[in-house]
N, CA, C and O atoms as a Tinker XYZ file with bonds, in Angstrom:
   304  protein
     1  N    -94.456000  -81.140000    2.841000    73     2
     2  CA   -95.090000  -80.421000    3.997000    64     1     3
     3  C    -94.648000  -79.406000    4.930000    63     2     4     5
     4  O    -93.511000  -79.070000    5.262000    81     3
     5  N    -95.939000  -78.934000    5.328000    73     3     6
     6  CA   -95.144000  -77.899000    6.360000    64     5     7
     7  C    -94.260000  -78.134000    7.597000    63     6     8     9
     8  O    -94.290000  -79.264000    8.084000    81     7
     9  N    -93.545000  -77.280000    8.113000    73     7    10
    10  CA   -92.772000  -77.779000    9.021000    64     9    11
    11  C    -94.020000  -78.045000   10.302000    63    10    12    13
    12  O    -93.789000  -78.934000   11.121000    81    11
    13  N    -94.829000  -77.543000   10.372000    73    11    14
    14  CA   -95.694000  -77.532000   11.353000    64    13    15
    15  C    -96.480000  -79.012000   11.408000    63    14    16    17
    16  O    -96.516000  -79.856000   12.303000    81    15
    17  N    -97.034000  -78.977000   10.212000    73    15    18
    18  CA   -97.626000  -80.522000    9.901000    64    17    19
    19  C    -96.836000  -81.753000   10.594000    63    18    20    21
    20  O    -97.312000  -82.601000   11.349000    81    19
    21  N    -95.210000  -81.597000   10.035000    73    19    22
    22  CA   -94.286000  -82.504000   10.084000    64    21    23
    23  C    -94.041000  -82.852000   11.943000    63    22    24    25
    24  O    -94.066000  -83.964000   12.470000    81    23
    25  N    -93.874000  -81.863000   12.445000    73    23    26
    26  CA   -93.946000  -81.415000   13.916000    64    25    27
    27  C    -95.341000  -82.623000   14.429000    63    26    28    29
    28  O    -95.495000  -83.765000   14.864000    81    27
    29  N    -96.073000  -81.481000   14.034000    73    27    30
    30  CA   -97.296000  -82.284000   14.608000    64    29    31
    31  C    -97.380000  -84.053000   14.348000    63    30    32    33
    32  O    -97.631000  -84.921000   15.184000    81    31
    33  N    -97.047000  -84.215000   12.763000    73    31    34
    34  CA   -97.851000  -85.932000   12.657000    64    33    35
    35  C    -96.264000  -86.235000   13.893000    63    34    36    37
    36  O    -96.254000  -86.892000   14.933000    81    35
    37  N    -95.533000  -85.746000   13.472000    73    35    38
    38  CA   -94.484000  -87.104000   14.288000    64    37    39
    39  C    -94.571000  -86.604000   16.189000    63    38    40    41
    40  O    -94.123000  -87.393000   17.021000    81    39
    41  N    -95.014000  -85.632000   16.503000    73    39    42
    42  CA   -95.658000  -85.714000   17.645000    64    41    43
    43  C    -97.135000  -87.004000   17.883000    63    42    44    45
    44  O    -97.059000  -88.003000   18.599000    81    43
    45  N    -97.933000  -86.730000   17.348000    73    43    46
    46  CA   -98.477000  -87.707000   17.365000    64    45    47
    47  C    -98.719000  -89.393000   17.369000    63    46    48    49
    48  O    -99.529000  -90.141000   17.917000    81    47
    49  N    -97.332000  -89.606000   16.267000    73    47    50
    50  CA   -96.618000  -90.763000   16.227000    64    49    51
    51  C    -96.266000  -91.471000   17.267000    63    50    52    53
    52  O    -96.469000  -92.678000   17.400000    81    51
    53  N    -95.357000  -90.253000   18.570000    73    51    54
    54  CA   -94.523000  -90.143000   19.718000    64    53    55
    55  C    -95.742000  -91.241000   20.428000    63    54    56    57
    56  O    -95.924000  -92.422000   20.720000    81    55
    57  N    -96.496000  -89.669000   20.456000    73    55    58
    58  CA   -97.385000  -90.066000   21.386000    64    57    59
    59  C    -98.733000  -91.549000   21.495000    63    58    60    61
    60  O    -99.218000  -92.298000   22.343000    81    59
    61  N    -98.820000  -91.290000   20.169000    73    59    62
    62  CA   -98.864000  -93.348000   20.563000    64    61    63
    63  C    -98.744000  -94.375000   20.522000    63    62    64    65
    64  O    -99.466000  -95.372000   20.548000    81    63
    65  N    -97.115000  -94.006000   20.406000    73    63    66
    66  CA   -96.740000  -95.004000   20.672000    64    65    67
    67  C    -96.430000  -95.119000   22.174000    63    66    68    69
    68  O    -96.857000  -96.121000   22.748000    81    67
    69  N    -95.718000  -94.184000   22.891000    73    67    70
    70  CA   -95.941000  -94.196000   24.182000    64    69    71
    71  C    -97.239000  -94.853000   24.486000    63    70    72    73
    72  O    -97.207000  -95.928000   25.085000    81    71
    73  N    -98.365000  -94.336000   24.147000    73    71    74
    74  CA   -99.712000  -95.275000   24.922000    64    73    75
    75  C    -99.989000  -96.334000   24.577000    63    74    76    77
    76  O   -100.930000  -96.868000   25.164000    81    75
    77  N    -99.302000  -97.079000   23.496000    73    75    78
    78  CA   -99.563000  -98.121000   22.981000    64    77    79
    79  C    -98.361000  -98.734000   24.347000    63    78    80    81
    80  O    -98.759000  -99.671000   25.039000    81    79
    81  N    -97.385000  -98.321000   24.541000    73    79    82
    82  CA   -96.404000  -98.878000   25.589000    64    81    83
    83  C    -96.802000  -99.004000   26.939000    63    82    84    85
    84  O    -96.629000 -100.021000   27.610000    81    83
    85  N    -97.459000  -97.721000   27.420000    73    83    86
    86  CA   -98.158000  -98.249000   28.710000    64    85    87
    87  C    -99.040000  -98.347000   28.517000    63    86    88    89
    88  O    -99.648000  -97.522000   29.198000    81    87
    89  N   -100.040000  -99.198000   27.624000    73    87    90
    90  CA  -100.944000  -99.974000   27.746000    64    89    91
    91  C   -100.345000 -101.123000   28.307000    63    90    92    93
    92  O   -100.397000 -101.562000   29.455000    81    91
    93  N    -99.596000 -101.655000   27.002000    73    91    94
    94  CA   -98.980000 -102.838000   27.256000    64    93    95
    95  C    -97.943000 -103.425000   28.605000    63    94    96    97
    96  O    -97.597000 -104.549000   28.969000    81    95
    97  N    -97.696000 -102.133000   29.061000    73    95    98
    98  CA   -96.807000 -102.094000   30.653000    64    97    99
    99  C    -97.819000 -102.315000   31.686000    63    98   100   101
   100  O    -97.511000 -102.671000   32.824000    81    99
   101  N    -98.918000 -102.127000   31.340000    73    99   102
   102  CA  -100.032000 -101.856000   32.432000    64   101   103
   103  C   -100.491000 -102.843000   32.276000    63   102   104   105
   104  O   -100.915000 -103.084000   33.407000    81   103
   105  N   -100.893000 -104.133000   31.334000    73   103   106
   106  CA  -101.083000 -104.918000   31.454000    64   105   107
   107  C   -100.771000 -106.417000   31.835000    63   106   108   109
   108  O   -101.361000 -107.437000   32.191000    81   107
   109  N    -99.241000 -105.867000   31.497000    73   107   110
   110  CA   -97.830000 -106.773000   31.899000    64   109   111
   111  C    -98.081000 -106.652000   33.713000    63   110   112   113
   112  O    -97.591000 -107.520000   34.436000    81   111
   113  N    -98.630000 -105.860000   34.116000    73   111   114
   114  CA   -98.076000 -105.246000   35.508000    64   113   115
   115  C    -99.282000 -106.320000   36.367000    63   114   116   117
   116  O    -98.993000 -107.142000   37.237000    81   115
   117  N   -101.088000 -105.932000   35.664000    73   115   118
   118  CA  -102.081000 -106.455000   36.619000    64   117   119
   119  C   -102.186000 -107.825000   36.248000    63   118   120   121
   120  O   -102.783000 -108.553000   37.040000    81   119
   121  N   -101.675000 -108.383000   35.084000    73   119   122
   122  CA  -101.200000 -109.526000   34.365000    64   121   123
   123  C   -100.394000 -110.039000   35.344000    63   122   124   125
   124  O   -100.475000 -111.255000   35.176000    81   123
   125  N    -99.243000 -109.710000   36.800000    73   123   126
   126  CA   -98.726000 -110.515000   37.432000    64   125   127
   127  C    -99.690000 -109.562000   38.797000    63   126   128   129
   128  O    -98.657000 -109.068000   39.249000    81   127
   129  N   -100.165000 -109.310000   39.195000    73   127   130
   130  CA  -100.392000 -109.129000   40.126000    64   129   131
   131  C   -102.279000 -110.253000   41.195000    63   130   132   133
   132  O   -102.782000 -110.424000   42.306000    81   131
   133  N   -102.551000 -110.769000   39.056000    73   131   134
   134  CA  -103.660000 -111.881000   39.098000    64   133   135
   135  C   -102.921000 -112.690000   39.662000    63   134   136   137
   136  O   -103.191000 -113.060000   40.805000    81   135
   137  N   -101.801000 -113.161000   38.984000    73   135   138
   138  CA  -100.584000 -114.386000   39.184000    64   137   139
   139  C   -100.479000 -114.332000   40.409000    63   138   140   141
   140  O   -101.117000 -115.337000   40.721000    81   139
   141  N   -100.007000 -113.723000   41.688000    73   139   142
   142  CA   -99.927000 -113.223000   42.468000    64   141   143
   143  C   -101.032000 -113.769000   43.986000    63   142   144   145
   144  O   -100.703000 -114.316000   45.039000    81   143
   145  N   -102.345000 -113.334000   43.489000    73   143   146
   146  CA  -103.201000 -113.802000   44.382000    64   145   147
   147  C   -103.924000 -114.875000   43.600000    63   146   148   149
   148  O   -105.122000 -115.069000   43.807000    81   147
   149  N   -103.302000 -115.524000   42.780000    73   147   150
   150  CA  -103.534000 -117.379000   42.681000    64   149   151
   151  C   -102.930000 -118.041000   43.450000    63   150   152   153
   152  O   -103.384000 -118.818000   44.290000    81   151
   153  N   -101.361000 -117.662000   43.115000    73   151   154
   154  CA  -100.029000 -117.772000   44.288000    64   153   155
   155  C   -100.372000 -117.950000   45.339000    63   154   156   157
   156  O   -100.367000 -119.094000   45.793000    81   155
   157  N   -100.791000 -116.865000   46.093000    73   155   158
   158  CA  -101.481000 -116.844000   47.664000    64   157   159
   159  C   -102.465000 -117.497000   47.578000    63   158   160   161
   160  O   -102.408000 -118.425000   48.384000    81   159
   161  N   -103.782000 -117.498000   46.739000    73   159   162
   162  CA  -104.787000 -118.568000   47.340000    64   161   163
   163  C   -104.470000 -119.614000   47.267000    63   162   164   165
   164  O   -104.873000 -120.254000   48.238000    81   163
   165  N   -103.748000 -120.360000   46.366000    73   163   166
   166  CA  -103.074000 -121.960000   46.570000    64   165   167
   167  C   -101.863000 -122.198000   47.968000    63   166   168   169
   168  O   -101.313000 -123.261000   48.257000    81   167
   169  N   -101.702000 -120.929000   48.623000    73   167   170
   170  CA  -101.055000 -121.389000   49.956000    64   169   171
   171  C   -101.741000 -121.209000   50.865000    63   170   172   173
   172  O   -101.335000 -121.265000   52.025000    81   171
   173  N   -102.767000 -120.988000   50.574000    73   171   174
   174  CA  -104.249000 -120.589000   51.649000    64   173   175
   175  C   -104.470000 -121.650000   51.385000    63   174   176   177
   176  O   -103.300000 -122.013000   51.261000    81   175
   177  N   -104.953000 -122.387000   51.210000    73   175   178
   178  CA  -105.866000 -123.559000   50.690000    64   177   179
   179  C   -104.628000 -124.704000   51.361000    63   178   180   181
   180  O   -104.876000 -125.639000   52.122000    81   179
   181  N   -103.630000 -124.413000   50.970000    73   179   182
   182  CA  -102.755000 -125.356000   51.692000    64   181   183
   183  C   -102.296000 -125.410000   52.782000    63   182   184   185
   184  O   -101.574000 -126.354000   53.103000    81   183
   185  N   -102.524000 -124.657000   53.417000    73   183   186
   186  CA  -102.030000 -123.858000   54.725000    64   185   187
   187  C   -103.461000 -124.399000   55.642000    63   186   188   189
   188  O   -103.403000 -124.790000   56.809000    81   187
   189  N   -104.883000 -124.305000   54.707000    73   187   190
   190  CA  -106.158000 -124.766000   55.603000    64   189   191
   191  C   -106.033000 -126.063000   55.544000    63   190   192   193
   192  O   -106.150000 -126.629000   56.630000    81   191
   193  N   -105.769000 -126.938000   54.332000    73   191   194
   194  CA  -105.677000 -128.374000   54.298000    64   193   195
   195  C   -104.410000 -128.760000   55.751000    63   194   196   197
   196  O   -104.727000 -129.775000   56.372000    81   195
   197  N   -103.383000 -128.199000   56.155000    73   195   198
   198  CA  -102.490000 -128.534000   56.417000    64   197   199
   199  C   -102.632000 -128.625000   57.915000    63   198   200   201
   200  O   -102.354000 -129.587000   58.630000    81   199
   201  N   -103.240000 -127.144000   58.350000    73   199   202
   202  CA  -104.265000 -127.185000   59.636000    64   201   203
   203  C   -105.856000 -128.427000   59.754000    63   202   204   205
   204  O   -106.195000 -128.836000   60.865000    81   203
   205  N   -106.496000 -128.781000   58.703000    73   203   206
   206  CA  -107.025000 -129.360000   59.340000    64   205   207
   207  C   -107.179000 -131.057000   59.019000    63   206   208   209
   208  O   -107.950000 -131.994000   59.224000    81   207
   209  N   -105.823000 -130.726000   58.343000    73   207   210
   210  CA  -105.035000 -132.319000   59.066000    64   209   211
   211  C   -104.339000 -132.665000   60.228000    63   210   212   213
   212  O   -104.088000 -133.796000   60.644000    81   211
   213  N   -104.054000 -131.585000   60.709000    73   211   214
   214  CA  -103.631000 -131.545000   62.112000    64   213   215
   215  C   -104.611000 -131.608000   63.458000    63   214   216   217
   216  O   -104.694000 -131.857000   64.661000    81   215
   217  N   -105.314000 -131.149000   62.185000    73   215   218
   218  CA  -106.624000 -131.092000   63.717000    64   217   219
   219  C   -107.402000 -132.486000   64.280000    63   218   220   221
   220  O   -107.857000 -132.741000   65.395000    81   219
   221  N   -107.349000 -133.489000   62.704000    73   219   222
   222  CA  -108.245000 -134.298000   62.397000    64   221   223
   223  C   -107.171000 -135.367000   62.998000    63   222   224   225
   224  O   -107.574000 -136.446000   63.433000    81   223
   225  N   -105.834000 -135.038000   63.004000    73   223   226
   226  CA  -104.749000 -136.474000   63.743000    64   225   227
   227  C   -104.919000 -136.164000   65.194000    63   226   228   229
   228  O   -104.872000 -137.166000   65.908000    81   227
   229  N   -105.179000 -134.569000   66.058000    73   227   230
   230  CA  -105.212000 -134.541000   67.491000    64   229   231
   231  C   -106.259000 -135.296000   67.980000    63   230   232   233
   232  O   -106.104000 -135.676000   69.141000    81   231
   233  N   -107.770000 -135.778000   67.162000    73   231   234
   234  CA  -108.552000 -135.746000   67.489000    64   233   235
   235  C   -108.915000 -137.530000   67.360000    63   234   236   237
   236  O   -109.896000 -138.156000   67.762000    81   235
   237  N   -107.622000 -138.013000   66.596000    73   235   238
   238  CA  -107.728000 -139.718000   65.620000    64   237   239
   239  C   -106.645000 -140.090000   66.949000    63   238   240   241
   240  O   -106.541000 -141.202000   67.468000    81   239
   241  N   -106.132000 -139.256000   67.210000    73   239   242
   242  CA  -105.030000 -140.168000   68.717000    64   241   243
   243  C   -105.470000 -140.747000   69.575000    63   242   244   245
   244  O   -105.381000 -141.958000   69.372000    81   243
   245  N   -105.867000 -140.529000   70.364000    73   243   246
   246  CA  -106.918000 -140.392000   71.658000    64   245   247
   247  C   -107.657000 -141.775000   70.880000    63   246   248   249
   248  O   -107.473000 -142.725000   71.640000    81   247
   249  N   -108.282000 -142.145000   69.872000    73   247   250
   250  CA  -109.251000 -142.913000   69.396000    64   249   251
   251  C   -108.073000 -144.423000   69.417000    63   250   252   253
   252  O   -108.186000 -145.448000   70.091000    81   251
   253  N   -107.529000 -144.234000   68.916000    73   251   254
   254  CA  -106.069000 -144.992000   68.467000    64   253   255
   255  C   -106.036000 -145.403000   69.674000    63   254   256   257
   256  O   -106.764000 -146.344000   69.990000    81   255
   257  N   -105.358000 -144.916000   70.431000    73   255   258
   258  CA  -105.458000 -144.918000   72.009000    64   257   259
   259  C   -105.886000 -145.627000   73.103000    63   258   260   261
   260  O   -105.297000 -146.033000   74.105000    81   259
   261  N   -107.737000 -145.748000   72.489000    73   259   262
   262  CA  -108.451000 -146.207000   73.449000    64   261   263
   263  C   -109.069000 -147.651000   72.666000    63   262   264   265
   264  O   -109.746000 -148.389000   73.381000    81   263
   265  N   -108.864000 -148.028000   71.329000    73   263   266
   266  CA  -108.820000 -148.942000   70.542000    64   265   267
   267  C   -107.487000 -149.969000   71.082000    63   266   268   269
   268  O   -107.736000 -151.131000   71.404000    81   267
   269  N   -106.255000 -149.498000   71.136000    73   267   270
   270  CA  -105.468000 -150.449000   71.504000    64   269   271
   271  C   -105.273000 -150.863000   72.995000    63   270   272   273
   272  O   -104.315000 -151.625000   73.131000    81   271
   273  N   -105.841000 -150.601000   73.990000    73   271   274
   274  CA  -106.187000 -151.417000   75.220000    64   273   275
   275  C   -107.106000 -151.999000   75.122000    63   274   276   277
   276  O   -107.236000 -152.728000   76.105000    81   275
   277  N   -108.280000 -152.149000   74.077000    73   275   278
   278  CA  -109.053000 -153.143000   74.871000    64   277   279
   279  C   -110.679000 -152.698000   73.558000    63   278   280   281
   280  O   -110.948000 -151.831000   72.726000    81   279
   281  N   -111.093000 -153.500000   73.932000    73   279   282
   282  CA  -113.178000 -153.164000   72.833000    64   281   283
   283  C   -113.479000 -152.681000   74.646000    63   282   284   285
   284  O   -112.929000 -153.108000   75.661000    81   283
   285  N   -114.433000 -151.772000   74.499000    73   283   286
   286  CA  -114.345000 -150.393000   74.889000    64   285   287
   287  C   -116.404000 -151.128000   75.564000    63   286   288   289
   288  O   -117.311000 -151.197000   74.735000    81   287
   289  N   -116.592000 -151.457000   76.781000    73   287   290
   290  CA  -117.860000 -152.198000   76.598000    64   289   291
   291  C   -119.227000 -151.395000   77.528000    63   290   292   293
   292  O   -119.325000 -150.609000   78.470000    81   291
   293  N   -119.888000 -151.935000   76.864000    73   291   294
   294  CA  -121.661000 -150.873000   77.112000    64   293   295
   295  C   -122.294000 -151.551000   78.058000    63   294   296   297
   296  O   -121.862000 -152.602000   78.531000    81   295
   297  N   -123.543000 -150.898000   78.456000    73   295   298
   298  CA  -124.038000 -151.156000   79.382000    64   297   299
   299  C   -125.205000 -150.910000   78.782000    63   298   300   301
   300  O   -125.525000 -149.728000   78.902000    81   299
   301  N   -126.088000 -151.665000   78.088000    73   299   302
   302  CA  -127.885000 -151.437000   78.243000    64   301   303
   303  C   -128.902000 -151.501000   78.857000    63   302   304
   304  O   -129.960000 -151.144000   78.338000    81   303
């Protein structure tokens, strides 16, 4: 084999190895980003559930106090 052929072969192998490594790195980075998105969605859902629970608690408190005071009389 000539020197030019060996050089070309080595450069092609090195380029291929670099490309495989780069694609692997990109896939891992993308996978991490996707996982972070899922974690943020879970945190957002938990936050929304907590807000909703607090709102419901605020709405129920006056009803509980009214129920403790006695029955409500209705006139029809």
